[in-house]
C-alpha positions as CSV (number, residue, x, y, z in Angstrom):
1,X,14.9,-16.0,12.2
2,X,16.1,-12.4,11.7
3,X,13.7,-9.9,13.3
4,X,12.3,-7.1,11.2
5,X,10.0,-4.4,12.6
6,X,6.9,-3.8,10.4
7,X,5.1,-0.6,11.3
8,X,1.4,-0.9,10.2
9,X,1.8,-4.6,10.1
10,X,-1.8,-5.2,10.9
11,X,-3.0,-3.4,7.7
12,X,-3.8,-4.7,4.3
13,X,-0.3,-4.5,2.7
14,X,1.6,-4.8,5.9
15,X,0.0,-8.1,6.9
16,X,0.6,-9.6,3.4
17,X,4.2,-8.4,3.7
18,X,4.6,-10.1,7.1
19,X,3.6,-13.4,5.5
20,X,6.2,-12.9,2.7
21,X,8.9,-11.9,5.3
22,X,8.2,-15.1,7.3
23,X,8.3,-17.2,4.1
24,X,11.7,-15.6,3.3
25,X,13.2,-16.5,6.7
26,X,12.6,-13.3,8.7
27,X,10.7,-12.8,11.9
28,X,8.3,-9.9,11.5
29,X,7.3,-7.8,14.5
30,X,4.1,-5.8,13.8
31,X,3.9,-2.3,15.3
32,X,0.4,-1.0,14.9
33,X,-2.1,1.1,16.9
34,X,-5.0,-0.8,15.3
35,X,-6.9,2.4,14.5
36,X,-7.1,1.2,10.9
37,X,-5.6,-2.2,11.2
38,X,-6.9,-5.6,12.2
39,X,-5.2,-7.6,14.9
40,X,-6.6,-10.8,13.4
41,X,-4.4,-10.2,10.3
42,X,-1.2,-10.5,12.4
43,X,-0.6,-14.2,11.9
44,X,3.2,-14.3,11.3
45,X,4.8,-12.8,14.3
46,X,4.4,-10.6,17.4
47,X,2.1,-7.6,17.6
48,X,3.1,-4.4,19.5
49,X,0.0,-2.2,19.9
50,X,1.2,1.4,19.9
51,X,1.2,4.6,18.0
52,X,3.9,5.5,15.5
53,X,4.1,8.9,17.1
54,X,5.2,7.5,20.5
55,X,8.9,7.8,20.4
56,X,9.5,6.2,23.7
57,X,7.6,3.0,22.8
58,X,9.3,3.0,19.4
59,X,12.7,3.0,21.1
60,X,11.7,0.4,23.6
61,X,10.4,-1.9,20.9
62,X,13.6,-1.5,18.8
63,X,15.8,-2.2,21.8
64,X,13.7,-5.2,22.9
65,X,13.4,-6.9,19.5
66,X,16.7,-5.7,17.9
67,X,15.4,-5.8,14.4
68,X,17.9,-5.7,11.5
69,X,15.6,-3.3,9.6
70,X,12.2,-1.6,9.5
71,X,9.6,-1.9,6.9
72,X,7.4,1.2,7.3
73,X,3.7,1.1,6.3
74,X,2.2,3.1,9.2
75,X,0.4,5.9,7.3
76,X,-3.1,7.0,6.5
77,X,-3.8,6.5,2.8
78,X,-7.2,7.9,1.8
79,X,-6.8,10.6,-0.8
80,X,-10.3,12.1,-0.2
81,X,-9.8,12.2,3.5
82,X,-6.4,13.9,3.1
83,X,-8.0,16.7,1.2
84,X,-10.7,17.2,3.8
85,X,-8.4,16.9,6.8
86,X,-4.8,17.6,5.7
87,X,-3.6,18.2,9.3
88,X,-4.4,14.6,10.2
89,X,-2.2,13.3,7.4
90,X,0.7,15.6,8.2
91,X,0.6,14.7,11.8
92,X,0.4,10.9,11.3
93,X,2.4,10.4,8.1
94,X,5.1,13.0,8.4
95,X,5.5,13.5,12.2
96,X,5.1,9.7,12.7
97,X,7.9,9.0,10.2
98,X,10.1,11.5,11.8
99,X,9.6,9.9,15.2
100,X,10.5,6.5,13.6
101,X,13.7,7.9,12.0
102,X,14.8,9.5,15.3
103,X,14.2,6.2,17.2
104,X,16.1,4.3,14.5
105,X,19.0,6.7,14.9
106,X,19.1,6.4,18.6
107,X,18.9,2.6,18.5
108,X,21.3,2.0,15.7
109,X,18.9,0.5,13.2
110,X,20.3,1.3,9.7
111,X,17.9,0.0,7.1
112,X,14.5,1.1,6.1
113,X,12.1,0.1,3.4
114,X,9.5,2.8,3.0
115,X,6.0,2.5,1.7
116,X,5.7,5.4,-0.7
117,X,3.2,6.0,-3.5
118,X,2.7,7.0,-7.1
119,X,0.7,9.8,-5.6
120,X,4.0,11.7,-5.3
121,X,3.9,12.3,-9.1
122,X,0.6,14.1,-9.2
123,X,-0.6,14.4,-12.8
124,X,2.4,13.1,-14.7
125,X,3.4,14.8,-18.0
126,X,4.2,11.5,-19.6
127,X,2.9,7.9,-19.3
128,X,4.3,5.5,-18.3
129,X,5.8,7.1,-15.2
130,X,9.6,6.8,-14.6
131,X,11.3,7.5,-11.3
132,X,12.9,10.6,-12.8
133,X,9.4,12.1,-13.5
134,X,9.1,15.4,-11.5
135,X,7.4,15.0,-8.1
136,X,4.3,17.2,-8.1
137,X,1.6,15.8,-5.8
138,X,-1.9,17.1,-6.2
139,X,-3.3,16.0,-2.8
140,X,-2.1,16.1,0.8
141,X,-1.6,12.3,0.9
142,X,0.9,12.4,-2.0
143,X,2.6,15.5,-0.4
144,X,3.2,13.6,2.8
145,X,4.8,10.8,1.0
146,X,7.0,13.2,-0.9
147,X,8.1,14.9,2.3
148,X,8.9,11.6,3.9
149,X,11.1,10.6,1.0
150,X,13.0,13.9,1.4
151,X,13.4,13.2,5.1
152,X,14.9,9.8,4.3
153,X,17.5,11.4,2.0
154,X,18.3,14.1,4.5
155,X,18.6,11.6,7.4
156,X,20.9,9.4,5.3
157,X,23.3,12.3,5.1
158,X,23.3,12.8,8.8
159,X,23.6,9.3,10.2
160,X,24.2,5.7,8.9
161,X,20.9,5.0,7.1
162,X,20.2,3.1,3.9
163,X,16.7,3.2,2.5
164,X,14.5,2.2,-0.4
165,X,11.2,3.9,-1.1
166,X,8.8,1.8,-3.1
167,X,6.5,4.1,-5.1
168,X,3.7,1.6,-5.7
169,X,0.6,2.0,-7.7
170,X,-2.9,0.7,-6.9
171,X,-2.6,-2.2,-4.5
172,X,-5.3,-4.8,-4.9
173,X,-6.1,-8.5,-4.8
174,X,-5.9,-10.8,-1.8
175,X,-3.7,-13.6,-0.5
176,X,-4.1,-16.5,-3.0
177,X,-4.1,-18.9,-0.1
178,X,-7.1,-17.2,1.4
179,X,-5.5,-16.5,4.7
180,X,-5.9,-12.7,4.6
181,X,-7.5,-10.3,2.2
182,X,-8.7,-6.8,1.2
183,X,-11.4,-5.2,3.2
184,X,-11.2,-1.7,4.7
185,X,-13.5,0.3,7.0
186,X,-14.5,2.7,5.5
187,X,-14.1,0.9,2.1
188,X,-12.7,3.2,-0.6
189,X,-10.8,0.7,-2.8
190,X,-12.4,0.1,-6.2
191,X,-12.3,-3.7,-6.5
192,X,-14.0,-4.4,-3.1
193,X,-16.6,-1.7,-3.9
194,X,-17.3,-3.3,-7.3
195,X,-17.5,-6.7,-5.7
196,X,-19.9,-5.4,-3.0
197,X,-22.2,-4.3,-5.8
198,X,-21.9,-7.8,-7.4
199,X,-22.7,-9.5,-4.1
200,X,-25.7,-7.2,-3.3
201,X,-24.1,-5.6,-0.3
202,X,-24.5,-2.2,-2.0
203,X,-27.2,-1.1,-4.5
204,X,-24.7,0.0,-7.1
205,X,-21.0,0.9,-7.8
206,X,-20.4,4.6,-8.2
207,X,-17.9,5.7,-10.9
208,X,-16.4,9.0,-9.9
209,X,-15.9,10.9,-13.1
210,X,-16.8,10.0,-16.7
211,X,-15.2,12.9,-18.5
212,X,-11.5,12.3,-18.0
213,X,-9.2,12.5,-21.1
214,X,-9.0,8.7,-21.4
215,X,-10.5,6.3,-24.0
216,X,-13.7,5.6,-22.1
217,X,-13.7,8.8,-19.9
218,X,-12.9,7.0,-16.6
219,X,-9.7,7.0,-14.6
220,X,-6.9,4.6,-15.6
221,X,-4.8,2.9,-12.9
222,X,-2.0,0.4,-12.8
223,X,-3.1,-2.3,-10.3
224,X,-0.4,-4.3,-8.5
225,X,-1.4,-7.5,-6.7
226,X,-0.8,-7.2,-2.9
227,X,1.2,-10.4,-2.8
228,X,3.5,-9.1,-5.6
229,X,3.9,-5.9,-3.6
230,X,4.8,-7.9,-0.5
231,X,7.5,-9.7,-2.5
232,X,8.9,-6.4,-3.7
233,X,9.3,-5.2,0.0
234,X,11.2,-8.4,0.8
235,X,13.4,-8.0,-2.2
236,X,14.1,-4.4,-1.3
237,X,15.0,-5.4,2.2
238,X,17.4,-8.1,0.9
239,X,18.9,-5.6,-1.5
240,X,19.7,-3.2,1.3
241,X,21.2,-5.9,3.5
242,X,23.4,-6.9,0.6
243,X,24.7,-3.3,0.4
244,X,22.4,-1.9,-2.1
245,X,22.1,1.9,-2.6
246,X,19.3,4.1,-1.3
247,X,16.8,5.0,-4.0
248,X,13.1,5.3,-5.0
249,X,11.7,2.5,-7.1
250,X,8.3,2.2,-8.9
251,X,6.3,-1.0,-8.3
252,X,3.6,-1.7,-10.9
253,X,2.8,-3.8,-13.8
254,X,3.2,-1.2,-16.6
255,X,-0.4,-1.9,-17.7
256,X,-3.3,0.4,-17.0
257,X,-7.0,-0.5,-16.6
258,X,-9.9,1.9,-16.7
259,X,-12.6,1.8,-14.1
260,X,-15.2,0.6,-16.7
261,X,-12.8,-2.1,-17.9
262,X,-12.4,-3.3,-14.4
263,X,-16.2,-3.5,-13.9
264,X,-16.5,-5.6,-17.1
265,X,-13.9,-8.1,-15.9
266,X,-15.6,-8.3,-12.5
267,X,-18.9,-9.1,-14.2
268,X,-17.4,-12.0,-16.1
269,X,-15.7,-13.4,-13.0
270,X,-18.6,-13.1,-10.6
271,X,-21.3,-13.9,-13.2
272,X,-23.3,-11.2,-11.6
273,X,-24.9,-8.0,-12.7
274,X,-23.1,-4.9,-11.4
275,X,-25.2,-1.8,-11.5
276,X,-23.2,1.4,-11.9
277,X,-23.9,5.0,-11.2
278,X,-21.8,8.0,-12.5
279,X,-20.8,10.7,-10.0
280,X,-18.6,13.8,-10.2
281,X,-14.8,13.6,-10.2
282,X,-13.2,13.3,-6.8
283,X,-10.7,16.1,-5.8
284,X,-7.1,15.0,-6.2
285,X,-7.7,12.1,-8.7
286,X,-5.3,12.2,-11.7
287,X,-6.7,10.9,-15.0
288,X,-4.1,8.1,-15.5
289,X,-1.3,6.6,-13.4
290,X,0.7,3.8,-15.1
291,X,4.2,2.7,-14.0
292,X,7.4,2.1,-15.9
293,X,8.6,-0.9,-13.8
294,X,12.0,-1.4,-15.4
295,X,14.0,-0.2,-12.4
296,X,12.2,-2.8,-10.1
297,X,13.2,-5.5,-12.5
298,X,16.8,-4.3,-12.8
299,X,17.5,-3.4,-9.2
300,X,15.4,-6.0,-7.3
301,X,15.0,-8.8,-9.9
302,X,11.3,-8.4,-9.3
303,X,8.4,-9.1,-11.7
304,X,4.7,-9.6,-10.9
305,X,3.4,-13.1,-10.5
306,X,-0.2,-11.8,-11.0
307,X,-0.1,-9.2,-13.7
308,X,-3.7,-9.8,-14.9
309,X,-6.4,-7.8,-13.2
310,X,-8.7,-10.9,-13.5
311,X,-6.4,-12.7,-10.9
312,X,-6.7,-9.8,-8.5
313,X,-10.5,-9.8,-8.8
314,X,-10.8,-13.6,-8.5
315,X,-8.6,-13.7,-5.3
316,X,-10.5,-10.9,-3.7
317,X,-13.9,-12.3,-4.7
318,X,-13.0,-15.7,-3.2
319,X,-11.6,-14.2,0.0
320,X,-14.5,-11.8,0.6
321,X,-17.2,-14.4,-0.1
322,X,-15.6,-16.7,2.5
323,X,-14.5,-14.1,5.1
324,X,-17.7,-12.0,5.1
325,X,-19.8,-15.1,5.3
326,X,-17.8,-16.4,8.3
327,X,-18.1,-13.2,10.3
328,X,-21.6,-12.3,9.2
329,X,-20.9,-8.6,8.9
330,X,-18.4,-6.7,6.8
331,X,-18.1,-4.0,9.5
332,X,-16.1,-6.5,11.6
333,X,-13.3,-6.6,9.0
334,X,-10.8,-3.8,9.3
335,X,-7.7,-3.4,7.2
336,X,-5.8,-0.5,5.8
337,X,-2.4,0.3,4.2
């Protein structure tokens, strides 16, 4: 099997992508410091436990495994945390990506699929969002992703590098086979929080902001199933290996769901009452983020297998009920981007 280095491969999206890579005939090598990842999620290849900022270990890993490409997930991804501690995000996300690019240059690795984000757009002037929409991030997390995309373009001018940056929207859901799933420490993702309230693991689900300029006053997001997102990374890698051009590509369904709509779907699936509380808006939260996914269809021949939010919630509910019961404590489950 062809080796591929997956930075952040022990995280939520990274681990699902490792499974998709293995199913596509690649041999993923996860590179993760486990500060926010879970070693138990590394089931489809080797694990190198190290920091993305450690240039020497990056070079040693690239020379030892000789990957054909890198899929780069190793980043912190909490918007609220980024506004409270921007330095942490610039050091990890930007400086870490620079260390990776320098190691790739020294070791002759030419292809990179980058985990970017719709956060680079900030508050978009028009919905749905196209790749040509001006980049204007409103939080440090989005700013770090924008800077990393610029670094990719600059490095591609300086040495043989081909890259695709996948600007994906809200990753959600869990592996339909139940082998891995969505659970973070601390938990900030909306579907696990809603399901925690349904399961009685928290008293209520808090809706942050009820006065946005949306039909029901709550934020609208485009939710992309994590397995569909994993498929997009594999297709982007294959496109680069076939000689595809460097570019940024949105990955989403093109359909937005408000927070209150999501809660109603969760109530129907779980058949549980889900108490809600309304809190103030969170800094850095745009009112609506919905993708225009046409470029992903045209360039990658990608389309979502799970476009309905009900499937995301059903898969996550099934996995969390099983996984949390088996370990006895949700604090033992750690996964991130």
